C-alpha positions in Angstrom: 38.2 -121.5 -177.6 37.6 -124.9 -176.3 37.2 -125.1 -172.6 39.8 -127.9 -171.7 37.6 -129.0 -168.9 34.7 -129.6 -171.1 36.6 -131.2 -174.0 34.1 -134.2 -174.2 31.3 -131.8 -174.9 33.2 -130.2 -177.8 33.9 -131.5 -181.2 36.6 -133.8 -180.8 37.0 -135.2 -184.4 40.7 -134.7 -185.1 40.0 -134.9 -188.8 38.4 -131.7 -189.3 41.6 -129.7 -190.0 42.5 -128.8 -186.5 46.5 -128.1 -186.2 48.2 -131.0 -184.3 51.6 -130.0 -183.1 54.6 -132.3 -182.4 56.5 -131.6 -179.4 59.4 -130.1 -181.2 57.2 -127.9 -183.4 55.4 -126.3 -180.4 58.9 -126.0 -178.5 60.2 -124.2 -181.7 57.3 -122.0 -181.9 57.7 -121.0 -178.3 61.5 -120.4 -178.9 60.8 -118.0 -181.5 58.2 -116.2 -179.7 60.4 -115.7 -176.8 63.6 -114.6 -178.7 61.4 -112.1 -180.8 59.8 -110.8 -177.7 63.0 -110.6 -175.7 66.0 -109.8 -178.2 68.3 -108.5 -175.3 67.8 -107.9 -171.7 69.6 -106.9 -168.6 69.0 -109.1 -165.3 70.4 -108.7 -162.1 70.4 -111.7 -159.6 72.1 -114.1 -157.2 74.2 -116.9 -158.6 73.6 -120.5 -157.5 74.4 -124.0 -158.8 77.2 -122.6 -160.7 79.2 -125.1 -163.0 81.8 -125.0 -165.4 82.1 -127.8 -167.9 85.3 -129.2 -169.7 84.2 -127.3 -172.7 84.5 -124.0 -170.8 80.9 -123.2 -170.8 79.4 -121.9 -167.8 76.0 -123.1 -166.4 74.2 -121.4 -163.4 70.9 -120.1 -162.0 70.1 -116.5 -161.4 67.7 -115.9 -158.4 66.1 -113.6 -156.3 63.8 -114.0 -153.2 60.9 -115.6 -155.3 62.1 -117.0 -158.4 64.9 -118.1 -160.5 66.0 -118.4 -164.3 68.7 -120.7 -165.8 71.6 -119.1 -167.4 74.5 -120.3 -169.9 77.6 -118.1 -170.8 79.5 -119.9 -173.6 83.4 -120.1 -173.3 83.8 -117.4 -176.1 82.1 -114.9 -173.8 83.2 -115.8 -170.4 86.9 -115.5 -171.4 86.6 -112.0 -171.0 85.3 -111.9 -167.5 87.6 -110.4 -164.9 86.2 -112.4 -162.1 85.0 -116.0 -161.6 81.3 -116.2 -160.7 80.5 -118.5 -157.8 77.3 -119.4 -155.6 76.0 -116.5 -153.6 77.5 -113.8 -155.8 75.3 -110.9 -156.8 75.9 -110.2 -160.7 74.4 -108.1 -163.5 74.2 -109.9 -166.8 73.3 -109.0 -170.4 72.1 -111.4 -172.8 69.1 -112.8 -174.7 66.3 -115.0 -173.8 66.4 -118.4 -175.6 64.7 -121.6 -175.4 66.4 -125.0 -175.2 64.1 -126.9 -177.6 65.3 -130.2 -176.5 64.3 -129.9 -172.8 61.5 -127.4 -173.5 62.8 -124.8 -171.2 63.9 -121.4 -171.4 67.2 -119.5 -170.3 69.2 -116.3 -170.7 72.1 -116.7 -173.0 74.8 -114.6 -171.3 77.3 -112.4 -173.2 78.3 -110.0 -170.5 78.4 -110.2 -166.8 79.5 -107.8 -164.0 80.0 -108.7 -160.4 77.8 -106.1 -158.1 78.2 -107.8 -154.6 77.6 -110.8 -152.5 74.2 -112.4 -152.2 72.4 -112.0 -148.8 72.5 -115.8 -147.8 76.1 -116.1 -149.1 77.1 -113.0 -146.9 75.4 -114.6 -143.9 77.2 -117.8 -144.5 80.7 -116.1 -144.8 80.1 -114.2 -141.6 79.1 -117.3 -139.7 81.8 -119.3 -141.1 84.5 -116.8 -140.2 83.1 -116.4 -136.5 83.0 -120.1 -135.8 86.5 -120.5 -137.3 87.9 -117.9 -135.1 86.1 -119.6 -132.0 88.1 -122.9 -133.1 85.1 -124.9 -134.0 86.8 -126.1 -137.2 90.2 -127.0 -135.8 91.5 -130.6 -136.5 92.6 -130.9 -132.9 88.8 -131.0 -131.9 87.6 -133.6 -134.3 86.7 -137.1 -133.1 88.1 -140.3 -134.8 85.5 -142.2 -136.7 85.5 -145.8 -135.6 87.0 -148.3 -138.3 84.0 -150.7 -137.7 80.7 -149.4 -136.4 78.0 -151.6 -134.9 75.2 -148.8 -134.2 74.6 -145.9 -136.4 72.4 -143.0 -135.8 70.8 -141.1 -138.6 69.4 -137.6 -138.6 67.7 -136.7 -141.9 64.1 -136.6 -143.4 62.3 -139.8 -143.5 60.9 -139.1 -146.9 63.9 -137.9 -148.6 66.2 -139.6 -151.0 69.2 -139.2 -148.6 67.7 -141.8 -146.3 66.9 -144.4 -149.0 70.4 -144.0 -150.3 72.0 -144.6 -147.1 69.8 -147.6 -146.1 70.5 -149.1 -149.5 74.2 -148.9 -149.1 74.3 -150.2 -145.6 72.1 -153.1 -146.5 74.4 -153.9 -149.4 77.7 -153.7 -147.5 76.8 -154.6 -144.0 73.4 -155.5 -143.3 73.8 -156.7 -139.7 74.6 -153.1 -138.6 72.0 -151.7 -136.0 70.4 -148.4 -137.2 68.4 -145.9 -135.3 66.6 -143.1 -137.4 65.6 -139.7 -136.2 63.3 -138.2 -138.6 63.6 -134.4 -138.9 62.6 -131.8 -141.3 65.8 -130.7 -143.4 64.3 -127.6 -145.0 62.3 -124.6 -143.7 62.2 -122.5 -140.6 61.8 -125.2 -138.2 64.4 -127.5 -139.5 67.4 -126.2 -137.7 65.6 -126.8 -134.4 64.6 -130.1 -135.2 68.2 -131.2 -136.3 69.9 -129.7 -133.3 67.4 -131.3 -131.0 67.8 -134.7 -132.6 71.6 -134.4 -132.1 71.2 -133.4 -128.6 68.6 -136.3 -127.8 70.6 -139.0 -129.2 73.7 -137.7 -127.4 71.8 -137.9 -124.0 69.8 -141.2 -124.6 71.9 -143.3 -127.0 75.4 -142.9 -126.0 76.2 -146.4 -127.3 76.0 -145.2 -130.8 79.3 -145.4 -132.7 78.7 -142.5 -135.2 76.0 -140.0 -136.4 75.2 -139.4 -139.9 73.8 -135.7 -140.3 72.5 -134.7 -143.7 70.1 -134.4 -146.6 70.0 -134.7 -150.4 71.2 -132.0 -152.7 69.5 -128.6 -153.4 70.1 -124.9 -153.8 71.6 -122.8 -151.0 68.2 -122.1 -149.9 67.4 -125.7 -149.5 70.5 -126.7 -147.8 70.3 -123.6 -145.3 69.4 -125.4 -142.1 72.8 -126.9 -142.2 74.2 -123.4 -142.3 72.5 -122.4 -138.9 74.7 -121.6 -135.9 72.5 -123.8 -133.9 73.1 -126.9 -135.8 76.8 -126.2 -136.1 77.3 -126.1 -132.5 75.0 -129.1 -131.9 77.4 -131.1 -134.1 80.4 -129.4 -132.3 79.2 -130.5 -128.8 78.2 -134.0 -130.0 80.2 -136.7 -127.8 79.2 -139.2 -130.6 81.5 -138.9 -133.7 79.5 -137.2 -136.5 79.6 -137.3 -140.1 78.1 -134.5 -142.3 76.5 -135.6 -145.5 74.6 -132.7 -147.0 74.0 -132.4 -150.7 76.2 -133.1 -153.5 80.0 -133.4 -153.7 80.1 -129.6 -154.8 77.9 -128.7 -151.8 79.6 -127.1 -148.6 77.7 -126.1 -145.6 78.8 -124.9 -142.2 78.0 -128.4 -141.0 80.7 -129.8 -143.1 83.3 -127.6 -141.5 82.3 -128.3 -137.9 81.6 -132.3 -138.2 84.2 -134.7 -137.3 84.3 -135.8 -141.0 82.7 -134.6 -144.1 81.1 -137.0 -146.7 80.5 -135.7 -150.1 77.1 -137.4 -150.4 74.6 -139.4 -147.9 75.7 -142.6 -150.0 79.4 -141.9 -149.3 78.6 -141.4 -145.8 77.2 -144.9 -145.5 80.1 -146.3 -147.4 82.6 -144.8 -145.0 80.8 -146.1 -141.8 79.8 -149.6 -143.2 82.8 -151.4 -144.4 82.0 -154.1 -146.8 81.6 -157.5 -145.2 83.5 -159.1 -148.0 86.4 -156.4 -147.7 86.7 -157.1 -143.8 86.7 -160.9 -144.3 89.4 -160.6 -146.9 91.3 -158.3 -144.7 91.1 -160.6 -141.6 92.3 -163.4 -143.9 95.2 -161.3 -145.0 96.1 -160.6 -141.4 95.7 -164.2 -140.4 97.9 -165.3 -143.2 100.4 -162.5 -142.5 100.6 -163.7 -138.8 101.1 -167.4 -139.8 103.8 -166.4 -142.4 105.5 -164.2 -139.7 105.4 -166.9 -137.2 106.5 -169.6 -139.7 109.4 -167.5 -140.6 110.4 -166.9 -137.0 110.3 -170.8 -136.4 112.0 -171.5 -139.4 114.9 -169.1 -138.4 115.2 -170.4 -134.9 115.3 -173.9 -136.3 118.0 -173.0 -138.6 120.1 -171.5 -135.7 119.4 -174.5 -133.6 120.8 -176.9 -136.3 123.9 -174.6 -136.9 124.5 -174.9 -133.1 124.2 -178.7 -133.4 126.6 -178.9 -136.2 129.0 -176.3 -134.7 132.3 -178.0 -134.0 132.6 -176.1 -130.6 129.8 -178.4 -129.6 130.4 -181.7 -131.5 134.3 -181.6 -131.5 135.4 -179.0 -128.9 138.9 -180.5 -128.6 139.6 -179.5 -132.3 139.3 -175.9 -131.0 142.3 -176.0 -128.8 144.3 -178.5 -131.1 144.2 -176.0 -133.7 145.2 -173.1 -131.3 148.1 -175.1 -130.1 149.4 -175.6 -133.6 148.9 -171.9 -133.9 150.9 -171.1 -131.1 153.8 -173.3 -132.1 153.8 -171.7 -135.4 153.7 -168.4 -134.0 156.4 -169.2 -131.4 158.8 -170.4 -134.1 158.1 -167.3 -136.2 158.9 -165.3 -133.2 162.1 -167.0 -132.4 163.3 -166.8 -135.8 162.5 -162.9 -135.9 164.2 -162.3 -132.7 167.3 -164.3 -133.9 167.3 -162.3 -137.2 167.1 -159.0 -135.4 170.1 -160.1 -133.0 172.3 -161.0 -136.1 171.5 -157.8 -137.8 172.4 -155.9 -134.7 175.6 -158.0 -134.1 176.7 -157.4 -137.7 176.0 -153.5 -137.2 178.1 -153.8 -134.1 181.1 -155.4 -135.6 181.1 -152.7 -138.4 181.1 -149.9 -135.7 184.0 -151.6 -133.8 186.1 -151.9 -137.0 185.6 -148.1 -137.5 186.5 -147.3 -134.0 189.5 -149.6 -134.3 190.6 -147.6 -137.3 190.3 -144.4 -135.4 191.7 -145.6 -132.3 195.2 -144.1 -131.2 196.3 -147.5 -130.0 196.8 -148.2 -133.6 199.2 -145.5 -133.9 201.2 -146.7 -130.9 201.5 -150.1 -132.5 203.5 -148.3 -135.2 206.0 -147.1 -132.6 204.8 -143.7 -131.4 203.9 -143.1 -127.8 201.9 -140.5 -125.8 203.0 -138.5 -122.9 200.8 -137.5 -120.0 201.1 -135.5 -116.9 200.6 -137.1 -113.6 197.2 -135.6 -113.3 196.4 -137.3 -116.6 196.6 -134.1 -118.8 197.8 -135.1 -122.2 201.2 -133.5 -123.2 201.2 -131.9 -126.6 203.7 -129.2 -126.3 207.0 -128.9 -124.3 206.0 -125.7 -122.6 203.3 -127.7 -120.7 206.2 -129.1 -118.5 209.1 -127.9 -116.5 212.4 -129.3 -115.4 212.1 -132.1 -112.9 208.6 -132.8 -113.8 207.4 -136.4 -113.6 205.7 -137.6 -116.9 204.0 -140.9 -117.8 205.1 -142.2 -121.4 202.3 -144.6 -123.0 203.7 -147.1 -125.1 202.0 -149.8 -127.2 202.7 -152.0 -124.4 203.1 -150.6 -120.9 203.9 -147.3 -119.3 207.4 -145.6 -118.6 207.6 -143.0 -115.7 210.3 -140.4 -116.5 211.8 -137.2 -115.1 212.2 -134.2 -117.4 216.0 -133.1 -117.2 
């Protein structure tokens, strides 16, 4: 066996029949060894970094306190599951160990899975989340408005992490003259929660002029992001007088800090894009507002000018006498119509009256007297219709067609 650290002293002639592997060959051999050694196995662990692709295949890690293994469950198998795996869930899986030759990595190909509980960290996460939610730390009414335009930004993150580089890159590209104050902290490990909470408190006490705070880090496992699930950090964010944006991990990662913060950004880069409006976009918007104001003012002036021109050409102002001349003519015409109408009504009434007079004349008893008849009345005016109405020596009045005869009954 050749000592790798003493290779130069050994026979290093590659033409003496030594087996030289290609990368694919060595990976394929390792694949055969693994699959032969572990045809099927049972493994229990906590799910992390769970993803389902459009193909329906599920990819995730199984982990315990000290290690983790990649796992894949193809759609033909996971369709039989009676639960949906998620990060923090404790499960038992059955499958075979395989090697993914293209990447030179190994994994378990799961054909059966069973839920056996919630992982320790996930359980702690859910308990703290429920506790803070009941206290009202997640309520929308408690969240502060993020300014539309910021001039001073505070950043709480690791000075060596990719998150800071991404934030600064976006800020420099979109609005390079914004003022930035960086408070470097550890974002992983036992001391991280204290450094993050202290940083937020310090910036609130000493840099009240900051417009916004970005608090976060790049992606990672549940353990990597755990500092942002600590109660001390959550309360520091909630108590911050400076509007705070949480930007922890990737888009699929959610932490307690995300629920407490005034706004959650899916990634650190997105947080930078939110607070630093693109200079060109702002200039374009200002130009649009300027144009809109000018257009509206021009429209107001045009409408006012049109009204003034209408007033100037109005006959009431230019020829006011035409108003009463027209009205006089109208009154004359209306007066004539009124007289004709009254005359018409009078003639109609007069005609009706004549008709009624003629009817009354036909019914009048005077017409009967004209034919030689007469009517007798007592002196008290009572009409005499029967002879028994009078006695001898009674005085009666006899009405003729012309005149009245006073007579004595014999």
